[in-house]
Structure formats: C-alpha cells, structure tokens
MDAnalysis code that builds the backbone (N, CA, C; Angstrom):
import MDAnalysis as mda
import numpy as np

u = mda.Universe.empty(477, n_residues=159, atom_resindex=np.repeat(np.arange(159), 3), trajectory=True)
u.add_TopologyAttr("name", ["N", "CA", "C"] * 159)
u.add_TopologyAttr("resid", np.arange(1, 160))
u.add_TopologyAttr("resname", ["MET", "SER", "LYS", "LEU", "TYR", "ASP", "LEU", "LEU", "LEU", "GLU", "GLN", "MET", "ASN", "PHE", "GLU", "LEU", "GLU", "SER", "ALA", "TYR", "ILE", "TYR", "ALA", "ALA", "MET", "ALA", "ALA", "TYR", "LEU", "ASP", "GLY", "LEU", "ASN", "MET", "LYS", "GLY", "MET", "THR", "HIS", "PHE", "LEU", "GLU", "GLU", "GLN", "VAL", "LYS", "GLU", "GLU", "ILE", "SER", "HIS", "ALA", "GLU", "ARG", "ILE", "LYS", "ARG", "PHE", "LEU", "SER", "ASP", "VAL", "GLY", "TYR", "THR", "ILE", "LYS", "TYR", "ARG", "PRO", "LEU", "ASP", "PRO", "GLY", "THR", "GLY", "GLU", "TYR", "GLU", "SER", "ILE", "ALA", "ASP", "VAL", "PHE", "GLU", "LYS", "ALA", "LEU", "ALA", "HIS", "GLU", "LYS", "VAL", "VAL", "THR", "SER", "ARG", "ILE", "HIS", "ALA", "LEU", "VAL", "ASP", "ALA", "ALA", "ARG", "ALA", "GLU", "GLY", "ASP", "GLN", "ARG", "ALA", "LEU", "ASN", "LEU", "LEU", "TYR", "TRP", "PHE", "VAL", "ASP", "GLU", "GLN", "ILE", "GLU", "GLU", "GLU", "ASP", "THR", "PHE", "SER", "THR", "ILE", "THR", "GLU", "ARG", "LEU", "GLU", "ARG", "ILE", "ASP", "GLY", "ASN", "TRP", "ASN", "GLY", "LEU", "TYR", "MET", "LEU", "ASP", "ALA", "GLU", "LEU", "GLY", "LYS", "ARG"])
u.atoms.positions = np.array([
    [69.934, 143.261, 133.946],
    [68.743, 142.733, 133.278],
    [68.794, 141.203, 133.271],
    [67.764, 140.629, 132.748],
    [67.595, 139.183, 132.819],
    [68.322, 138.440, 131.709],
    [68.440, 137.148, 131.905],
    [68.998, 136.266, 130.875],
    [68.130, 136.332, 129.618],
    [66.837, 136.495, 129.778],
    [65.930, 136.598, 128.638],
    [66.355, 137.739, 127.721],
    [66.709, 138.879, 128.282],
    [67.084, 140.023, 127.464],
    [68.417, 139.791, 126.761],
    [69.305, 139.027, 127.428],
    [70.540, 138.619, 126.755],
    [70.210, 137.760, 125.531],
    [69.248, 136.855, 125.684],
    [68.828, 135.999, 124.571],
    [68.158, 136.820, 123.469],
    [67.385, 137.817, 123.853],
    [66.757, 138.687, 122.854],
    [67.809, 139.478, 122.077],
    [68.841, 139.929, 122.793],
    [69.932, 140.631, 122.109],
    [70.600, 139.701, 121.099],
    [70.817, 138.457, 121.497],
    [71.422, 137.500, 120.562],
    [70.495, 137.275, 119.370],
    [69.185, 137.241, 119.603],
    [68.249, 137.077, 118.487],
    [68.282, 138.293, 117.560],
    [68.424, 139.478, 118.135],
    [68.553, 140.683, 117.297],
    [69.753, 140.527, 116.360],
    [70.880, 140.098, 116.924],
    [72.077, 139.894, 116.115],
    [71.886, 138.763, 115.105],
    [71.163, 137.728, 115.487],
    [70.902, 136.610, 114.578],
    [70.022, 137.057, 113.410],
    [69.084, 137.952, 113.675],
    [68.248, 138.491, 112.595],
    [69.112, 139.284, 111.607],
    [70.072, 140.039, 112.122],
    [71.001, 140.757, 111.241],
    [71.864, 139.770, 110.461],
    [72.290, 138.707, 111.123],
    [73.060, 137.681, 110.428],
    [72.210, 137.015, 109.350],
    [70.930, 136.823, 109.622],
    [70.017, 136.276, 108.620],
    [69.988, 137.176, 107.387],
    [69.973, 138.476, 107.617],
    [70.002, 139.423, 106.492],
    [71.263, 139.205, 105.653],
    [72.398, 139.009, 106.307],
    [73.660, 138.758, 105.591],
    [73.584, 137.455, 104.808],
    [72.992, 136.436, 105.405],
    [72.856, 135.140, 104.729],
    [72.001, 135.303, 103.480],
    [70.880, 136.010, 103.611],
    [70.009, 136.218, 102.447],
    [70.682, 137.109, 101.399],
    [71.516, 138.042, 101.841],
    [72.261, 138.872, 100.883],
    [73.240, 138.001, 100.089],
    [73.874, 137.045, 100.750],
    [74.782, 136.133, 100.050],
    [74.014, 135.272, 99.049],
    [72.813, 134.838, 99.436],
    [71.972, 134.062, 98.520],
    [71.570, 134.909, 97.314],
    [71.205, 136.160, 97.572],
    [70.826, 137.065, 96.483],
    [72.000, 137.270, 95.527],
    [73.189, 137.402, 96.067],
    [74.373, 137.595, 95.229],
    [74.610, 136.371, 94.336],
    [74.411, 135.194, 94.896],
    [74.561, 133.967, 94.096],
    [73.555, 133.965, 92.954],
    [72.290, 134.271, 93.256],
    [71.247, 134.273, 92.232],
    [71.478, 135.374, 91.201],
    [71.994, 136.505, 91.644],
    [72.311, 137.587, 90.718],
    [73.391, 137.132, 89.738],
    [74.324, 136.340, 90.230],
    [75.362, 135.792, 89.370],
    [74.816, 134.860, 88.293],
    [73.634, 134.301, 88.548],
    [72.951, 133.447, 87.568],
    [71.986, 134.252, 86.691],
    [71.964, 135.562, 86.902],
    [71.075, 136.458, 86.159],
    [69.596, 136.168, 86.422],
    [69.295, 135.723, 87.626],
    [67.915, 135.485, 88.037],
    [67.460, 136.724, 88.824],
    [67.106, 137.749, 88.081],
    [66.847, 139.066, 88.667],
    [65.631, 139.071, 89.591],
    [64.605, 138.303, 89.265],
    [63.417, 138.252, 90.115],
    [63.716, 137.596, 91.449],
    [64.425, 136.485, 91.410],
    [64.798, 135.795, 92.645],
    [65.753, 136.648, 93.465],
    [66.653, 137.342, 92.777],
    [67.566, 138.258, 93.466],
    [66.765, 139.326, 94.202],
    [65.802, 139.924, 93.509],
    [64.951, 140.944, 94.122],
    [64.202, 140.366, 95.325],
    [63.644, 139.185, 95.167],
    [62.896, 138.536, 96.246],
    [63.763, 138.425, 97.498],
    [64.999, 137.950, 97.320],
    [65.865, 137.782, 98.484],
    [66.402, 139.113, 99.002],
    [66.565, 140.087, 98.138],
    [66.960, 141.419, 98.623],
    [65.848, 142.020, 99.483],
    [64.606, 141.754, 99.130],
    [63.485, 142.182, 99.970],
    [63.502, 141.429, 101.299],
    [63.908, 140.167, 101.260],
    [64.022, 139.376, 102.492],
    [65.094, 139.967, 103.401],
    [66.174, 140.451, 102.805],
    [67.224, 141.116, 103.583],
    [66.618, 142.277, 104.371],
    [65.835, 143.103, 103.692],
    [65.209, 144.257, 104.347],
    [64.273, 143.811, 105.469],
    [63.561, 142.729, 105.230],
    [62.634, 142.221, 106.245],
    [63.391, 141.754, 107.485],
    [64.498, 141.056, 107.286],
    [65.285, 140.575, 108.429],
    [65.856, 141.747, 109.218],
    [66.286, 142.779, 108.524],
    [66.781, 143.969, 109.219],
    [65.658, 144.606, 110.026],
    [64.456, 144.636, 109.469],
    [63.317, 145.200, 110.208],
    [62.997, 144.351, 111.441],
    [63.188, 143.034, 111.349],
    [62.979, 142.176, 112.523],
    [63.987, 142.523, 113.616],
    [65.240, 142.700, 113.212],
    [66.278, 143.075, 114.180],
    [65.949, 144.422, 114.816],
    [65.474, 145.356, 114.001],
    [65.128, 146.684, 114.513],
    [63.975, 146.607, 115.521],
    [63.026, 145.725, 115.267],
    [61.889, 145.558, 116.183],
    [62.381, 145.104, 117.561],
    [63.302, 144.144, 117.560],
    [63.855, 143.663, 118.828],
    [64.716, 144.747, 119.475],
    [65.500, 145.434, 118.666],
    [66.358, 146.507, 119.187],
    [65.527, 147.590, 119.860],
    [64.430, 147.999, 119.207],
    [63.555, 149.028, 119.805],
    [63.009, 148.568, 121.155],
    [62.572, 147.311, 121.206],
    [62.056, 146.774, 122.461],
    [63.128, 146.831, 123.548],
    [64.311, 146.307, 123.236],
    [65.386, 146.285, 124.237],
    [65.767, 147.696, 124.673],
    [65.840, 148.595, 123.731],
    [66.161, 149.982, 124.054],
    [65.081, 150.605, 124.938],
    [63.828, 150.333, 124.586],
    [62.709, 150.894, 125.357],
    [62.682, 150.410, 126.808],
    [63.174, 149.190, 127.048],
    [63.189, 148.678, 128.429],
    [64.524, 148.949, 129.119],
    [65.400, 149.721, 128.471],
    [66.640, 150.144, 129.113],
    [67.793, 149.167, 129.004],
    [67.721, 148.254, 128.057],
    [68.789, 147.272, 127.872],
    [69.817, 147.831, 126.894],
    [71.089, 147.662, 127.200],
    [72.165, 148.167, 126.350],
    [72.317, 147.293, 125.109],
    [72.309, 147.913, 123.958],
    [72.423, 147.214, 122.684],
    [73.897, 146.989, 122.366],
    [74.237, 145.749, 122.040],
    [75.606, 145.403, 121.638],
    [75.522, 144.565, 120.377],
    [76.397, 144.890, 119.437],
    [76.453, 144.145, 118.178],
    [77.628, 143.188, 118.209],
    [77.456, 142.057, 117.542],
    [78.536, 141.084, 117.418],
    [78.881, 140.919, 115.937],
    [80.046, 140.348, 115.641],
    [80.376, 140.090, 114.232],
    [79.339, 139.154, 113.607],
    [79.081, 139.361, 112.324],
    [78.082, 138.567, 111.611],
    [78.770, 137.664, 110.598],
    [78.198, 136.482, 110.401],
    [78.758, 135.506, 109.474],
    [77.737, 135.214, 108.378],
    [78.026, 135.630, 107.141],
    [77.075, 135.382, 106.049],
    [77.149, 133.974, 105.493],
    [77.997, 133.129, 106.056],
    [78.188, 131.795, 105.498],
    [79.130, 131.855, 104.313],
    [79.190, 130.769, 103.581],
    [80.148, 130.670, 102.477],
    [79.666, 131.370, 101.219],
    [78.351, 131.507, 101.060],
    [77.808, 132.081, 99.832],
    [77.892, 131.124, 98.662],
    [78.180, 129.859, 98.953],
    [78.296, 128.845, 97.909],
    [77.063, 127.949, 97.922],
    [76.495, 127.749, 96.749],
    [75.287, 126.940, 96.610],
    [75.427, 126.056, 95.391],
    [74.761, 124.918, 95.425],
    [74.838, 123.960, 94.326],
    [73.893, 124.305, 93.182],
    [72.803, 125.003, 93.528],
    [71.772, 125.269, 92.526],
    [70.790, 126.291, 93.082],
    [69.866, 126.717, 92.248],
    [68.793, 127.605, 92.694],
    [67.965, 126.902, 93.768],
    [67.655, 125.632, 93.515],
    [66.879, 124.874, 94.506],
    [67.613, 124.809, 95.840],
    [68.925, 124.639, 95.805],
    [69.726, 124.574, 97.027],
    [69.620, 125.871, 97.826],
    [69.601, 126.994, 97.132],
    [69.462, 128.289, 97.806],
    [68.178, 128.301, 98.639],
    [67.076, 127.939, 98.004],
    [65.797, 128.035, 98.699],
    [65.598, 126.926, 99.732],
    [66.216, 125.775, 99.506],
    [66.182, 124.721, 100.526],
    [66.934, 125.179, 101.771],
    [68.065, 125.835, 101.554],
    [68.842, 126.353, 102.689],
    [68.110, 127.504, 103.374],
    [67.397, 128.309, 102.597],
    [66.604, 129.390, 103.194],
    [65.501, 128.809, 104.070],
    [64.821, 127.776, 103.589],
    [63.772, 127.129, 104.383],
    [64.366, 126.533, 105.659],
    [65.491, 125.845, 105.538],
    [66.141, 125.268, 106.722],
    [66.515, 126.369, 107.714],
    [66.990, 127.486, 107.195],
    [67.350, 128.618, 108.065],
    [66.121, 129.145, 108.798],
    [65.014, 129.285, 108.086],
    [63.788, 129.783, 108.729],
    [63.299, 128.818, 109.809],
    [63.512, 127.534, 109.621],
    [63.138, 126.564, 110.662],
    [63.999, 126.749, 111.909],
    [65.262, 127.107, 111.710],
    [66.135, 127.420, 112.849],
    [65.607, 128.670, 113.560],
    [65.249, 129.682, 112.791],
    [64.707, 130.909, 113.386],
    [63.458, 130.584, 114.199],
    [62.573, 129.774, 113.646],
    [61.351, 129.394, 114.362],
    [61.679, 128.720, 115.685],
    [62.624, 127.791, 115.674],
    [62.969, 127.099, 116.924],
    [63.557, 128.073, 117.939],
    [64.320, 129.046, 117.461],
    [64.884, 130.051, 118.361],
    [63.787, 130.935, 118.963],
    [62.824, 131.318, 118.147],
    [61.707, 132.140, 118.642],
    [60.910, 131.360, 119.686],
    [60.650, 130.093, 119.415],
    [59.904, 129.276, 120.377],
    [60.669, 129.163, 121.697],
    [61.990, 129.017, 121.633],
    [62.802, 128.959, 122.851],
    [62.726, 130.287, 123.612],
    [62.687, 131.387, 122.877],
    [62.541, 132.699, 123.523],
    [61.184, 132.831, 124.201],
    [60.141, 132.337, 123.560],
    [58.808, 132.354, 124.181],
    [58.840, 131.555, 125.481],
    [59.457, 130.383, 125.442],
    [59.572, 129.560, 126.653],
    [60.316, 130.321, 127.759],
    [61.397, 130.995, 127.400],
    [62.176, 131.758, 128.384],
    [61.357, 132.919, 128.949],
    [60.604, 133.601, 128.085],
    [59.775, 134.722, 128.544],
    [58.672, 134.229, 129.471],
    [58.095, 133.095, 129.151],
    [57.074, 132.506, 130.037],
    [57.677, 132.133, 131.374],
    [58.870, 131.527, 131.347],
    [59.537, 131.112, 132.583],
    [59.833, 132.309, 133.478],
    [60.171, 133.444, 132.856],
    [60.456, 134.649, 133.638],
    [59.196, 135.469, 133.919],
    [58.086, 135.089, 133.316],
    [56.845, 135.833, 133.514],
    [56.888, 137.234, 132.930],
    [57.621, 137.405, 131.845],
    [57.795, 138.730, 131.241],
    [56.768, 138.935, 130.129],
    [55.645, 139.551, 130.499],
    [54.554, 139.770, 129.542],
    [54.965, 140.707, 128.414],
    [55.812, 141.687, 128.714],
    [56.256, 142.613, 127.665],
    [56.994, 141.863, 126.566],
    [57.904, 140.980, 126.966],
    [58.655, 140.203, 125.984],
    [57.731, 139.237, 125.243],
    [56.778, 138.653, 125.956],
    [55.834, 137.741, 125.299],
    [55.046, 138.463, 124.216],
    [54.605, 139.672, 124.503],
    [53.872, 140.436, 123.485],
    [54.717, 140.640, 122.236],
    [55.979, 140.983, 122.418],
    [56.901, 141.126, 121.294],
    [57.038, 139.803, 120.547],
    [57.252, 138.744, 121.281],
    [57.568, 137.452, 120.673],
    [56.391, 136.815, 119.967],
    [55.170, 137.076, 120.421],
    [54.015, 136.497, 119.738],
    [53.921, 137.001, 118.304],
    [54.331, 138.244, 118.070],
    [54.371, 138.752, 116.701],
    [55.329, 137.902, 115.857],
    [56.478, 137.563, 116.437],
    [57.465, 136.758, 115.721],
    [56.976, 135.327, 115.482],
    [56.215, 134.779, 116.427],
    [55.649, 133.437, 116.232],
    [54.782, 133.433, 114.976],
    [53.907, 134.424, 114.868],
    [53.040, 134.529, 113.681],
    [53.857, 134.783, 112.416],
    [54.864, 135.612, 112.499],
    [55.712, 135.928, 111.356],
    [56.412, 134.675, 110.836],
    [56.844, 133.810, 111.745],
    [57.555, 132.605, 111.330],
    [56.646, 131.614, 110.603],
    [55.376, 131.622, 110.913],
    [54.435, 130.787, 110.157],
    [54.468, 131.223, 108.699],
    [54.404, 132.523, 108.474],
    [54.441, 133.078, 107.116],
    [55.775, 132.791, 106.425],
    [56.874, 132.985, 107.153],
    [58.202, 132.786, 106.567],
    [58.392, 131.342, 106.112],
    [58.069, 130.403, 106.983],
    [58.243, 128.997, 106.618],
    [57.323, 128.606, 105.466],
    [56.100, 129.105, 105.487],
    [55.164, 128.785, 104.407],
    [55.674, 129.316, 103.069],
    [56.170, 130.534, 103.064],
    [56.688, 131.135, 101.830],
    [57.819, 130.302, 101.244],
    [58.818, 129.992, 102.063],
    [59.973, 129.247, 101.560],
    [59.627, 127.789, 101.267],
    [58.697, 127.230, 102.004],
    [58.253, 125.869, 101.727],
    [57.570, 125.788, 100.363],
    [56.731, 126.772, 100.068],
    [56.030, 126.812, 98.782],
    [57.020, 126.960, 97.629],
    [57.981, 127.856, 97.773],
    [58.976, 128.053, 96.717],
    [59.788, 126.773, 96.524],
    [60.190, 126.156, 97.614],
    [60.974, 124.918, 97.533],
    [60.183, 123.820, 96.832],
    [58.916, 123.692, 97.176],
    [58.061, 122.686, 96.527],
    [57.944, 122.945, 95.026],
    [57.760, 124.204, 94.672],
    [57.646, 124.550, 93.257],
    [58.948, 124.278, 92.510],
    [60.079, 124.553, 93.150],
    [61.361, 124.267, 92.516],
    [61.564, 122.759, 92.317],
    [61.088, 121.962, 93.266],
    [61.153, 120.503, 93.092],
    [60.351, 120.085, 91.862],
    [59.189, 120.655, 91.686],
    [58.340, 120.317, 90.539],
    [58.945, 120.798, 89.223],
    [59.565, 121.975, 89.266],
    [60.213, 122.524, 88.064],
    [61.396, 121.651, 87.659],
    [62.089, 121.103, 88.656],
    [63.169, 120.144, 88.448],
    [64.225, 120.647, 87.452],
    [64.644, 121.896, 87.630],
    [65.717, 122.437, 86.808],
    [65.327, 122.885, 85.409],
    [64.057, 122.779, 85.054],
    [63.595, 123.206, 83.729],
    [63.671, 124.730, 83.646],
    [64.448, 125.225, 82.677],
    [64.677, 126.674, 82.607],
    [63.404, 127.453, 82.315],
    [62.480, 126.911, 81.552],
    [61.211, 127.628, 81.330],
    [60.498, 127.870, 82.651],
    [60.420, 126.833, 83.452],
    [59.784, 126.960, 84.761],
    [60.552, 127.899, 85.676],
    [61.875, 127.817, 85.629],
    [62.691, 128.691, 86.475],
    [62.479, 130.158, 86.112],
    [62.414, 130.439, 84.811],
    [62.202, 131.834, 84.401],
    [60.799, 132.317, 84.769],
    [59.828, 131.434, 84.723],
    [58.461, 131.831, 85.141],
    [58.438, 132.132, 86.636],
    [59.091, 131.282, 87.438],
    [59.150, 131.517, 88.870],
    [59.964, 132.783, 89.168],
    [61.043, 132.974, 88.420],
    [61.858, 134.178, 88.585],
    [61.013, 135.426, 88.374],
    [60.208, 135.431, 87.315],
    [59.355, 136.587, 87.032],
    [58.346, 136.796, 88.151],
    [57.783, 135.708, 88.658],
    [56.796, 135.815, 89.735],
    [57.429, 136.369, 91.018],
    [58.591, 135.844, 91.386],
    [59.253, 136.291, 92.611],
    [59.736, 137.736, 92.501],
    [59.966, 138.194, 91.283],
    [60.374, 139.575, 91.065],
    [59.284, 140.588, 91.375],
    [58.047, 140.111, 91.538],
    [56.919, 141.011, 91.820],
    [56.731, 141.280, 93.307],
    [57.577, 140.692, 94.150],
    [57.455, 140.879, 95.591],
    [57.633, 142.334, 95.945],
])
C-alpha cells in the first residue's frame, strides 16, 4: 500500500494517543473534584476513540493491515485548570496540522477515497478547536475565581 496509508495508520494511533492524553487530563480534573470538567474530557476520550475507529474502518475496508503502537499519555501533570484546557487547545491545533498534511498527501497521491474520509476530519477539527478555544477564553476571563470555575464546571458537565 501507499505511504499515505502508512500516515493514516499513524493518525489512527495518534487519535488513540489523544484519548489517553484527554484521559490523563480528566484524571487531573477529577483530583480537583471538578466533576463536570472531568465528564467533559471523558466524553472527549470517547470521541477520540471514535475518530481512531473511523480511520481503522477505512484502512480495513481498503485492505490495509492495522498495527497498533505504544501510546504515551504524557506526564498527566498540569499547573491549573486553565493549563489543562490550554494544553488541550494546543493539542487540537497539532491534530489539525496533521489532518491538513494528510489531505495534502491524499491529494498528491490522487486518492479520492482517502480525501473523502479526511474532509470529515477537516470539518471536525474546526469544531474541536472552536470548542477548546471558547473554554480557554472563558477560563482566562474567570481568572481562577472559584464561583466562575464551578459555573463552568456545571456547564461542561452537561455535555
């Protein structure tokens, strides 16, 4: 198979690693008793796994052998609630750049099947970055005020 499919396999594994990263973030927030934020990130874990599954199904459907690699959840250490979401936003920007590189590779190879898959991810990344950008902005405005943090916690718990 093509180099593009090797890159897609790596993206599948990266999506699973993203789930681990968000699980570590959720664990940190759970340690702060921020149950709504914990729930929000646990839902993000499920979403990242579903992204990996979407790529896995595509690769399997085109006859590509699925291989898993070890995953790194990072240190799980954060300075604050704001730091968690700032790091989540930065991570989503990395994901976006990776998706764009995959689109470029699919175009270079003329693989319309892969492009169809990847266009869904392009749209998804707009939503992901917007979500984390909004939360990060709100946390900046809250500026560590516990009343505001608890209100945001309750809101994020409704995801």
